[in-house]
Predicted model as a PDB file, atoms N, CA, C, CB and O in Angstrom, pLDDT in the B-factor column:
MODEL        1                                                                  
ATOM      1  N   UNK A   1     -65.137 -47.881  62.330  1.00 91.00           N  
ATOM      2  CA  UNK A   1     -66.277 -48.734  62.029  1.00 91.00           C  
ATOM      3  C   UNK A   1     -66.020 -50.156  62.543  1.00 91.00           C  
ATOM      4  CB  UNK A   1     -66.559 -48.746  60.507  1.00 91.00           C  
ATOM      5  O   UNK A   1     -66.934 -50.833  63.014  1.00 91.00           O  
ATOM      6  N   UNK A   2     -64.781 -50.586  62.446  1.00 92.00           N  
ATOM      7  CA  UNK A   2     -64.453 -51.928  62.907  1.00 92.00           C  
ATOM      8  C   UNK A   2     -64.679 -52.060  64.411  1.00 92.00           C  
ATOM      9  CB  UNK A   2     -63.002 -52.271  62.557  1.00 92.00           C  
ATOM     10  O   UNK A   2     -65.163 -53.086  64.889  1.00 92.00           O  
ATOM     11  N   UNK A   3     -64.324 -51.007  65.151  1.00 95.00           N  
ATOM     12  CA  UNK A   3     -64.553 -51.013  66.601  1.00 95.00           C  
ATOM     13  C   UNK A   3     -66.037 -51.114  66.923  1.00 95.00           C  
ATOM     14  CB  UNK A   3     -63.964 -49.751  67.242  1.00 95.00           C  
ATOM     15  O   UNK A   3     -66.451 -51.842  67.826  1.00 95.00           O  
ATOM     16  N   UNK A   4     -66.826 -50.365  66.162  1.00 93.00           N  
ATOM     17  CA  UNK A   4     -68.268 -50.381  66.387  1.00 93.00           C  
ATOM     18  C   UNK A   4     -68.828 -51.779  66.136  1.00 93.00           C  
ATOM     19  CB  UNK A   4     -68.970 -49.351  65.480  1.00 93.00           C  
ATOM     20  O   UNK A   4     -69.648 -52.267  66.914  1.00 93.00           O  
ATOM     21  N   UNK A   5     -68.392 -52.421  65.062  1.00 93.00           N  
ATOM     22  CA  UNK A   5     -68.881 -53.771  64.759  1.00 93.00           C  
ATOM     23  C   UNK A   5     -68.525 -54.748  65.873  1.00 93.00           C  
ATOM     24  CB  UNK A   5     -68.302 -54.264  63.426  1.00 93.00           C  
ATOM     25  O   UNK A   5     -69.346 -55.577  66.263  1.00 93.00           O  
ATOM     26  N   UNK A   6     -67.313 -54.649  66.377  1.00 93.00           N  
ATOM     27  CA  UNK A   6     -66.897 -55.522  67.479  1.00 93.00           C  
ATOM     28  C   UNK A   6     -67.722 -55.248  68.731  1.00 93.00           C  
ATOM     29  CB  UNK A   6     -65.401 -55.334  67.781  1.00 93.00           C  
ATOM     30  O   UNK A   6     -68.184 -56.171  69.401  1.00 93.00           O  
ATOM     31  N   UNK A   7     -67.900 -53.958  69.036  1.00 92.00           N  
ATOM     32  CA  UNK A   7     -68.699 -53.574  70.197  1.00 92.00           C  
ATOM     33  C   UNK A   7     -70.132 -54.090  70.051  1.00 92.00           C  
ATOM     34  CB  UNK A   7     -68.693 -52.040  70.375  1.00 92.00           C  
ATOM     35  O   UNK A   7     -70.721 -54.592  71.008  1.00 92.00           O  
ATOM     36  N   UNK A   8     -70.686 -53.960  68.839  1.00 92.00           N  
ATOM     37  CA  UNK A   8     -72.052 -54.402  68.585  1.00 92.00           C  
ATOM     38  C   UNK A   8     -72.179 -55.910  68.790  1.00 92.00           C  
ATOM     39  CB  UNK A   8     -72.483 -54.020  67.164  1.00 92.00           C  
ATOM     40  O   UNK A   8     -73.120 -56.380  69.431  1.00 92.00           O  
ATOM     41  N   UNK A   9     -71.215 -56.672  68.236  1.00 91.00           N  
ATOM     42  CA  UNK A   9     -71.268 -58.127  68.371  1.00 91.00           C  
ATOM     43  C   UNK A   9     -71.184 -58.552  69.829  1.00 91.00           C  
ATOM     44  CB  UNK A   9     -70.141 -58.776  67.575  1.00 91.00           C  
ATOM     45  O   UNK A   9     -71.891 -59.465  70.256  1.00 91.00           O  
ATOM     46  N   UNK A  10     -70.329 -57.897  70.585  1.00 92.00           N  
ATOM     47  CA  UNK A  10     -70.198 -58.228  72.006  1.00 92.00           C  
ATOM     48  C   UNK A  10     -71.478 -57.931  72.775  1.00 92.00           C  
ATOM     49  CB  UNK A  10     -69.037 -57.459  72.621  1.00 92.00           C  
ATOM     50  O   UNK A  10     -71.912 -58.730  73.606  1.00 92.00           O  
ATOM     51  N   UNK A  11     -72.071 -56.795  72.500  1.00 93.00           N  
ATOM     52  CA  UNK A  11     -73.273 -56.392  73.235  1.00 93.00           C  
ATOM     53  C   UNK A  11     -74.529 -57.094  72.748  1.00 93.00           C  
ATOM     54  CB  UNK A  11     -73.462 -54.904  73.128  1.00 93.00           C  
ATOM     55  O   UNK A  11     -75.476 -57.258  73.517  1.00 93.00           O  
ATOM     56  N   UNK A  12     -74.559 -57.514  71.481  1.00 90.00           N  
ATOM     57  CA  UNK A  12     -75.754 -58.147  70.943  1.00 90.00           C  
ATOM     58  C   UNK A  12     -76.036 -59.475  71.640  1.00 90.00           C  
ATOM     59  CB  UNK A  12     -75.607 -58.363  69.440  1.00 90.00           C  
ATOM     60  O   UNK A  12     -77.178 -59.934  71.668  1.00 90.00           O  
ATOM     61  N   UNK A  13     -75.009 -60.085  72.197  1.00 91.00           N  
ATOM     62  CA  UNK A  13     -75.202 -61.336  72.932  1.00 91.00           C  
ATOM     63  C   UNK A  13     -75.950 -61.101  74.238  1.00 91.00           C  
ATOM     64  CB  UNK A  13     -73.853 -62.001  73.215  1.00 91.00           C  
ATOM     65  O   UNK A  13     -76.495 -62.042  74.815  1.00 91.00           O  
ATOM     66  N   UNK A  14     -75.983 -59.899  74.696  1.00 91.00           N  
ATOM     67  CA  UNK A  14     -76.647 -59.521  75.935  1.00 91.00           C  
ATOM     68  C   UNK A  14     -78.141 -59.322  75.658  1.00 91.00           C  
ATOM     69  CB  UNK A  14     -76.012 -58.230  76.536  1.00 91.00           C  
ATOM     70  O   UNK A  14     -78.507 -58.521  74.798  1.00 91.00           O  
ATOM     71  N   UNK A  15     -78.996 -60.035  76.373  1.00 93.00           N  
ATOM     72  CA  UNK A  15     -80.439 -59.971  76.127  1.00 93.00           C  
ATOM     73  C   UNK A  15     -81.003 -58.579  76.394  1.00 93.00           C  
ATOM     74  CB  UNK A  15     -81.164 -60.994  76.994  1.00 93.00           C  
ATOM     75  O   UNK A  15     -81.833 -58.096  75.623  1.00 93.00           O  
ATOM     76  N   UNK A  16     -80.575 -57.937  77.452  1.00 94.00           N  
ATOM     77  CA  UNK A  16     -81.117 -56.610  77.763  1.00 94.00           C  
ATOM     78  C   UNK A  16     -80.731 -55.589  76.691  1.00 94.00           C  
ATOM     79  CB  UNK A  16     -80.619 -56.140  79.140  1.00 94.00           C  
ATOM     80  O   UNK A  16     -81.493 -54.664  76.415  1.00 94.00           O  
ATOM     81  N   UNK A  17     -79.562 -55.751  76.092  1.00 93.00           N  
ATOM     82  CA  UNK A  17     -79.162 -54.858  75.000  1.00 93.00           C  
ATOM     83  C   UNK A  17     -80.090 -55.043  73.801  1.00 93.00           C  
ATOM     84  CB  UNK A  17     -77.691 -55.120  74.588  1.00 93.00           C  
ATOM     85  O   UNK A  17     -80.507 -54.067  73.178  1.00 93.00           O  
ATOM     86  N   UNK A  18     -80.412 -56.298  73.479  1.00 94.00           N  
ATOM     87  CA  UNK A  18     -81.329 -56.549  72.357  1.00 94.00           C  
ATOM     88  C   UNK A  18     -82.699 -55.946  72.625  1.00 94.00           C  
ATOM     89  CB  UNK A  18     -81.463 -58.055  72.097  1.00 94.00           C  
ATOM     90  O   UNK A  18     -83.313 -55.370  71.727  1.00 94.00           O  
ATOM     91  N   UNK A  19     -83.181 -56.077  73.860  1.00 96.00           N  
ATOM     92  CA  UNK A  19     -84.471 -55.476  74.202  1.00 96.00           C  
ATOM     93  C   UNK A  19     -84.411 -53.953  74.081  1.00 96.00           C  
ATOM     94  CB  UNK A  19     -84.890 -55.880  75.628  1.00 96.00           C  
ATOM     95  O   UNK A  19     -85.341 -53.330  73.568  1.00 96.00           O  
ATOM     96  N   UNK A  20     -83.340 -53.369  74.545  1.00 95.00           N  
ATOM     97  CA  UNK A  20     -83.196 -51.915  74.466  1.00 95.00           C  
ATOM     98  C   UNK A  20     -83.171 -51.453  73.014  1.00 95.00           C  
ATOM     99  CB  UNK A  20     -81.920 -51.460  75.189  1.00 95.00           C  
ATOM    100  O   UNK A  20     -83.813 -50.460  72.673  1.00 95.00           O  
ATOM    101  N   UNK A  21     -82.450 -52.148  72.168  1.00 96.00           N  
ATOM    102  CA  UNK A  21     -82.401 -51.789  70.748  1.00 96.00           C  
ATOM    103  C   UNK A  21     -83.781 -51.920  70.125  1.00 96.00           C  
ATOM    104  CB  UNK A  21     -81.389 -52.673  69.994  1.00 96.00           C  
ATOM    105  O   UNK A  21     -84.201 -51.057  69.354  1.00 96.00           O  
ATOM    106  N   UNK A  22     -84.486 -52.991  70.453  1.00 96.00           N  
ATOM    107  CA  UNK A  22     -85.827 -53.203  69.913  1.00 96.00           C  
ATOM    108  C   UNK A  22     -86.777 -52.087  70.340  1.00 96.00           C  
ATOM    109  CB  UNK A  22     -86.374 -54.559  70.364  1.00 96.00           C  
ATOM    110  O   UNK A  22     -87.557 -51.588  69.529  1.00 96.00           O  
ATOM    111  N   UNK A  23     -86.714 -51.702  71.596  1.00 97.00           N  
ATOM    112  CA  UNK A  23     -87.593 -50.639  72.101  1.00 97.00           C  
ATOM    113  C   UNK A  23     -87.276 -49.303  71.435  1.00 97.00           C  
ATOM    114  CB  UNK A  23     -87.457 -50.510  73.628  1.00 97.00           C  
ATOM    115  O   UNK A  23     -88.189 -48.560  71.073  1.00 97.00           O  
ATOM    116  N   UNK A  24     -86.005 -48.997  71.273  1.00 97.00           N  
ATOM    117  CA  UNK A  24     -85.625 -47.743  70.618  1.00 97.00           C  
ATOM    118  C   UNK A  24     -86.118 -47.732  69.174  1.00 97.00           C  
ATOM    119  CB  UNK A  24     -84.091 -47.545  70.663  1.00 97.00           C  
ATOM    120  O   UNK A  24     -86.619 -46.711  68.703  1.00 97.00           O  
ATOM    121  N   UNK A  25     -85.985 -48.843  68.473  1.00 98.00           N  
ATOM    122  CA  UNK A  25     -86.459 -48.920  67.089  1.00 98.00           C  
ATOM    123  C   UNK A  25     -87.975 -48.741  67.029  1.00 98.00           C  
ATOM    124  CB  UNK A  25     -86.055 -50.268  66.452  1.00 98.00           C  
ATOM    125  O   UNK A  25     -88.484 -48.054  66.144  1.00 98.00           O  
ATOM    126  N   UNK A  26     -88.695 -49.354  67.963  1.00 98.00           N  
ATOM    127  CA  UNK A  26     -90.158 -49.200  67.989  1.00 98.00           C  
ATOM    128  C   UNK A  26     -90.568 -47.759  68.288  1.00 98.00           C  
ATOM    129  CB  UNK A  26     -90.772 -50.139  69.033  1.00 98.00           C  
ATOM    130  O   UNK A  26     -91.520 -47.250  67.698  1.00 98.00           O  
ATOM    131  N   UNK A  27     -89.858 -47.106  69.195  1.00 98.00           N  
ATOM    132  CA  UNK A  27     -90.163 -45.707  69.505  1.00 98.00           C  
ATOM    133  C   UNK A  27     -89.925 -44.820  68.292  1.00 98.00           C  
ATOM    134  CB  UNK A  27     -89.315 -45.220  70.689  1.00 98.00           C  
ATOM    135  O   UNK A  27     -90.740 -43.950  67.984  1.00 98.00           O  
ATOM    136  N   UNK A  28     -88.807 -45.039  67.604  1.00 98.00           N  
ATOM    137  CA  UNK A  28     -88.508 -44.251  66.403  1.00 98.00           C  
ATOM    138  C   UNK A  28     -89.574 -44.484  65.338  1.00 98.00           C  
ATOM    139  CB  UNK A  28     -87.110 -44.609  65.848  1.00 98.00           C  
ATOM    140  O   UNK A  28     -90.003 -43.541  64.673  1.00 98.00           O  
ATOM    141  N   UNK A  29     -90.001 -45.726  65.173  1.00 98.00           N  
ATOM    142  CA  UNK A  29     -91.048 -46.031  64.196  1.00 98.00           C  
ATOM    143  C   UNK A  29     -92.366 -45.360  64.575  1.00 98.00           C  
ATOM    144  CB  UNK A  29     -91.245 -47.549  64.080  1.00 98.00           C  
ATOM    145  O   UNK A  29     -93.064 -44.836  63.706  1.00 98.00           O  
ATOM    146  N   UNK A  30     -92.712 -45.369  65.858  1.00 98.00           N  
ATOM    147  CA  UNK A  30     -93.953 -44.739  66.307  1.00 98.00           C  
ATOM    148  C   UNK A  30     -93.924 -43.230  66.072  1.00 98.00           C  
ATOM    149  CB  UNK A  30     -94.192 -45.034  67.790  1.00 98.00           C  
ATOM    150  O   UNK A  30     -94.922 -42.645  65.653  1.00 98.00           O  
ATOM    151  N   UNK A  31     -92.794 -42.610  66.338  1.00 98.00           N  
ATOM    152  CA  UNK A  31     -92.661 -41.165  66.111  1.00 98.00           C  
ATOM    153  C   UNK A  31     -92.769 -40.860  64.619  1.00 98.00           C  
ATOM    154  CB  UNK A  31     -91.312 -40.640  66.673  1.00 98.00           C  
ATOM    155  O   UNK A  31     -93.432 -39.898  64.229  1.00 98.00           O  
ATOM    156  N   UNK A  32     -92.127 -41.667  63.792  1.00 97.00           N  
ATOM    157  CA  UNK A  32     -92.187 -41.442  62.347  1.00 97.00           C  
ATOM    158  C   UNK A  32     -93.613 -41.586  61.820  1.00 97.00           C  
ATOM    159  CB  UNK A  32     -91.260 -42.418  61.619  1.00 97.00           C  
ATOM    160  O   UNK A  32     -94.054 -40.781  60.999  1.00 97.00           O  
ATOM    161  N   UNK A  33     -94.326 -42.589  62.279  1.00 97.00           N  
ATOM    162  CA  UNK A  33     -95.714 -42.785  61.850  1.00 97.00           C  
ATOM    163  C   UNK A  33     -96.592 -41.631  62.332  1.00 97.00           C  
ATOM    164  CB  UNK A  33     -96.261 -44.131  62.379  1.00 97.00           C  
ATOM    165  O   UNK A  33     -97.476 -41.174  61.607  1.00 97.00           O  
ATOM    166  N   UNK A  34     -96.351 -41.169  63.535  1.00 95.00           N  
ATOM    167  CA  UNK A  34     -97.128 -40.050  64.066  1.00 95.00           C  
ATOM    168  C   UNK A  34     -96.896 -38.777  63.252  1.00 95.00           C  
ATOM    169  CB  UNK A  34     -96.769 -39.806  65.535  1.00 95.00           C  
ATOM    170  O   UNK A  34     -97.843 -38.052  62.944  1.00 95.00           O  
ATOM    171  N   UNK A  35     -95.663 -38.512  62.912  1.00 95.00           N  
ATOM    172  CA  UNK A  35     -95.356 -37.328  62.100  1.00 95.00           C  
ATOM    173  C   UNK A  35     -96.008 -37.455  60.728  1.00 95.00           C  
ATOM    174  CB  UNK A  35     -93.821 -37.140  61.954  1.00 95.00           C  
ATOM    175  O   UNK A  35     -96.592 -36.498  60.220  1.00 95.00           O  
ATOM    176  N   UNK A  36     -95.907 -38.637  60.133  1.00 94.00           N  
ATOM    177  CA  UNK A  36     -96.535 -38.868  58.824  1.00 94.00           C  
ATOM    178  C   UNK A  36     -98.044 -38.648  58.900  1.00 94.00           C  
ATOM    179  CB  UNK A  36     -96.232 -40.296  58.323  1.00 94.00           C  
ATOM    180  O   UNK A  36     -98.624 -38.014  58.019  1.00 94.00           O  
ATOM    181  N   UNK A  37     -98.679 -39.169  59.945  1.00 93.00           N  
ATOM    182  CA  UNK A  37    -100.127 -39.020  60.090  1.00 93.00           C  
ATOM    183  C   UNK A  37    -100.510 -37.555  60.286  1.00 93.00           C  
ATOM    184  CB  UNK A  37    -100.634 -39.860  61.270  1.00 93.00           C  
ATOM    185  O   UNK A  37    -101.514 -37.101  59.736  1.00 93.00           O  
ATOM    186  N   UNK A  38     -99.725 -36.813  61.061  1.00 91.00           N  
ATOM    187  CA  UNK A  38    -100.010 -35.399  61.263  1.00 91.00           C  
ATOM    188  C   UNK A  38     -99.896 -34.616  59.961  1.00 91.00           C  
ATOM    189  CB  UNK A  38     -99.068 -34.816  62.306  1.00 91.00           C  
ATOM    190  O   UNK A  38    -100.729 -33.757  59.674  1.00 91.00           O  
ATOM    191  N   UNK A  39     -98.869 -34.912  59.179  1.00 90.00           N  
ATOM    192  CA  UNK A  39     -98.704 -34.223  57.895  1.00 90.00           C  
ATOM    193  C   UNK A  39     -99.858 -34.556  56.962  1.00 90.00           C  
ATOM    194  CB  UNK A  39     -97.364 -34.605  57.239  1.00 90.00           C  
ATOM    195  O   UNK A  39    -100.399 -33.677  56.290  1.00 90.00           O  
ATOM    196  N   UNK A  40    -100.228 -35.821  56.924  1.00 89.00           N  
ATOM    197  CA  UNK A  40    -101.328 -36.246  56.050  1.00 89.00           C  
ATOM    198  C   UNK A  40    -102.642 -35.603  56.486  1.00 89.00           C  
ATOM    199  CB  UNK A  40    -101.462 -37.783  56.054  1.00 89.00           C  
ATOM    200  O   UNK A  40    -103.411 -35.134  55.647  1.00 89.00           O  
ATOM    201  N   UNK A  41    -102.902 -35.577  57.790  1.00 85.00           N  
ATOM    202  CA  UNK A  41    -104.133 -34.957  58.286  1.00 85.00           C  
ATOM    203  C   UNK A  41    -104.174 -33.471  57.988  1.00 85.00           C  
ATOM    204  CB  UNK A  41    -104.272 -35.182  59.780  1.00 85.00           C  
ATOM    205  O   UNK A  41    -105.226 -32.938  57.633  1.00 85.00           O  
ATOM    206  N   UNK A  42    -103.047 -32.798  58.129  1.00 86.00           N  
ATOM    207  CA  UNK A  42    -103.032 -31.351  57.869  1.00 86.00           C  
ATOM    208  C   UNK A  42    -103.283 -31.074  56.391  1.00 86.00           C  
ATOM    209  CB  UNK A  42    -101.684 -30.731  58.305  1.00 86.00           C  
ATOM    210  O   UNK A  42    -103.950 -30.097  56.051  1.00 86.00           O  
ATOM    211  N   UNK A  43    -102.753 -31.932  55.502  1.00 83.00           N  
ATOM    212  CA  UNK A  43    -103.022 -31.751  54.069  1.00 83.00           C  
ATOM    213  C   UNK A  43    -104.497 -31.984  53.766  1.00 83.00           C  
ATOM    214  CB  UNK A  43    -102.151 -32.707  53.228  1.00 83.00           C  
ATOM    215  O   UNK A  43    -105.093 -31.243  52.984  1.00 83.00           O  
ATOM    216  N   UNK A  44    -105.087 -33.004  54.374  1.00 82.00           N  
ATOM    217  CA  UNK A  44    -106.509 -33.259  54.158  1.00 82.00           C  
ATOM    218  C   UNK A  44    -107.346 -32.108  54.706  1.00 82.00           C  
ATOM    219  CB  UNK A  44    -106.927 -34.584  54.816  1.00 82.00           C  
ATOM    220  O   UNK A  44    -108.323 -31.700  54.079  1.00 82.00           O  
ATOM    221  N   UNK A  45    -106.973 -31.585  55.866  1.00 81.00           N  
ATOM    222  CA  UNK A  45    -107.716 -30.472  56.451  1.00 81.00           C  
ATOM    223  C   UNK A  45    -107.615 -29.234  55.565  1.00 81.00           C  
ATOM    224  CB  UNK A  45    -107.196 -30.160  57.865  1.00 81.00           C  
ATOM    225  O   UNK A  45    -108.601 -28.520  55.384  1.00 81.00           O  
ATOM    226  N   UNK A  46    -106.428 -28.975  55.011  1.00 76.00           N  
ATOM    227  CA  UNK A  46    -106.262 -27.843  54.100  1.00 76.00           C  
ATOM    228  C   UNK A  46    -107.134 -28.012  52.857  1.00 76.00           C  
ATOM    229  CB  UNK A  46    -104.786 -27.691  53.695  1.00 76.00           C  
ATOM    230  O   UNK A  46    -107.727 -27.046  52.376  1.00 76.00           O  
ATOM    231  N   UNK A  47    -107.212 -29.234  52.341  1.00 77.00           N  
ATOM    232  CA  UNK A  47    -108.035 -29.490  51.161  1.00 77.00           C  
ATOM    233  C   UNK A  47    -109.505 -29.277  51.475  1.00 77.00           C  
ATOM    234  CB  UNK A  47    -107.809 -30.912  50.643  1.00 77.00           C  
ATOM    235  O   UNK A  47    -110.238 -28.714  50.662  1.00 77.00           O  
ATOM    236  N   UNK A  48    -109.938 -29.718  52.639  1.00 76.00           N  
ATOM    237  CA  UNK A  48    -111.339 -29.540  53.034  1.00 76.00           C  
ATOM    238  C   UNK A  48    -111.651 -28.055  53.199  1.00 76.00           C  
ATOM    239  CB  UNK A  48    -111.642 -30.304  54.349  1.00 76.00           C  
ATOM    240  O   UNK A  48    -112.696 -27.589  52.746  1.00 76.00           O  
ATOM    241  N   UNK A  49    -110.756 -27.312  53.843  1.00 74.00           N  
ATOM    242  CA  UNK A  49    -110.994 -25.883  54.057  1.00 74.00           C  
ATOM    243  C   UNK A  49    -111.029 -25.128  52.734  1.00 74.00           C  
ATOM    244  CB  UNK A  49    -109.914 -25.292  54.970  1.00 74.00           C  
ATOM    245  O   UNK A  49    -111.852 -24.229  52.560  1.00 74.00           O  
ATOM    246  N   UNK A  50    -110.151 -25.478  51.803  1.00 74.00           N  
ATOM    247  CA  UNK A  50    -110.160 -24.783  50.529  1.00 74.00           C  
ATOM    248  C   UNK A  50    -111.432 -25.120  49.733  1.00 74.00           C  
ATOM    249  CB  UNK A  50    -108.904 -25.147  49.720  1.00 74.00           C  
ATOM    250  O   UNK A  50    -111.973 -24.257  49.042  1.00 74.00           O  
ATOM    251  N   UNK A  51    -111.901 -26.347  49.825  1.00 72.00           N  
ATOM    252  CA  UNK A  51    -113.134 -26.743  49.160  1.00 72.00           C  
ATOM    253  C   UNK A  51    -114.315 -25.989  49.748  1.00 72.00           C  
ATOM    254  CB  UNK A  51    -113.353 -28.255  49.279  1.00 72.00           C  
ATOM    255  O   UNK A  51    -115.180 -25.521  49.007  1.00 72.00           O  
ATOM    256  N   UNK A  52    -114.364 -25.864  51.073  1.00 65.00           N  
ATOM    257  CA  UNK A  52    -115.450 -25.130  51.711  1.00 65.00           C  
ATOM    258  C   UNK A  52    -115.404 -23.650  51.345  1.00 65.00           C  
ATOM    259  CB  UNK A  52    -115.385 -25.298  53.228  1.00 65.00           C  
ATOM    260  O   UNK A  52    -116.441 -23.019  51.145  1.00 65.00           O  
ATOM    261  N   UNK A  53    -114.199 -23.105  51.260  1.00 65.00           N  
ATOM    262  CA  UNK A  53    -114.058 -21.688  50.930  1.00 65.00           C  
ATOM    263  C   UNK A  53    -114.568 -21.411  49.518  1.00 65.00           C  
ATOM    264  CB  UNK A  53    -112.588 -21.246  51.062  1.00 65.00           C  
ATOM    265  O   UNK A  53    -115.307 -20.451  49.298  1.00 65.00           O  
ATOM    266  N   UNK A  54    -114.172 -22.259  48.555  1.00 65.00           N  
ATOM    267  CA  UNK A  54    -114.587 -22.041  47.176  1.00 65.00           C  
ATOM    268  C   UNK A  54    -116.060 -22.345  46.971  1.00 65.00           C  
ATOM    269  CB  UNK A  54    -113.755 -22.888  46.243  1.00 65.00           C  
ATOM    270  O   UNK A  54    -116.696 -21.706  46.133  1.00 65.00           O  
ATOM    271  N   UNK A  55    -116.623 -23.285  47.696  1.00 66.00           N  
ATOM    272  CA  UNK A  55    -118.035 -23.602  47.525  1.00 66.00           C  
ATOM    273  C   UNK A  55    -118.918 -22.534  48.173  1.00 66.00           C  
ATOM    274  CB  UNK A  55    -118.346 -24.981  48.118  1.00 66.00           C  
ATOM    275  O   UNK A  55    -120.067 -22.350  47.772  1.00 66.00           O  
ATOM    276  N   UNK A  56    -118.381 -21.829  49.177  1.00 59.00           N  
ATOM    277  CA  UNK A  56    -119.167 -20.781  49.845  1.00 59.00           C  
ATOM    278  C   UNK A  56    -119.212 -19.519  49.004  1.00 59.00           C  
ATOM    279  CB  UNK A  56    -118.585 -20.466  51.229  1.00 59.00           C  
ATOM    280  O   UNK A  56    -120.151 -18.732  49.118  1.00 59.00           O  
ATOM    281  N   UNK A  57    -118.223 -19.320  48.174  1.00 56.00           N  
ATOM    282  CA  UNK A  57    -118.178 -18.076  47.367  1.00 56.00           C  
ATOM    283  C   UNK A  57    -118.786 -18.253  46.029  1.00 56.00           C  
ATOM    284  CB  UNK A  57    -116.770 -17.597  47.195  1.00 56.00           C  
ATOM    285  O   UNK A  57    -118.825 -17.309  45.239  1.00 56.00           O  
TER     286      UNK A  57                                                      
ENDMDL                                                                          
END                                                                             
């Protein structure tokens, strides 16, 4: 862990490294939000379908 901290401190001074870290974090956040939205939409769609099924019968 100590090696990693030293490596991080050395590289963090590099502007391109900071940009790369920022972009990776943004990509991970975008993927997480997309997965969350897909799960939420599928739950809403399931609720709508079950409501339509019960109201039709």
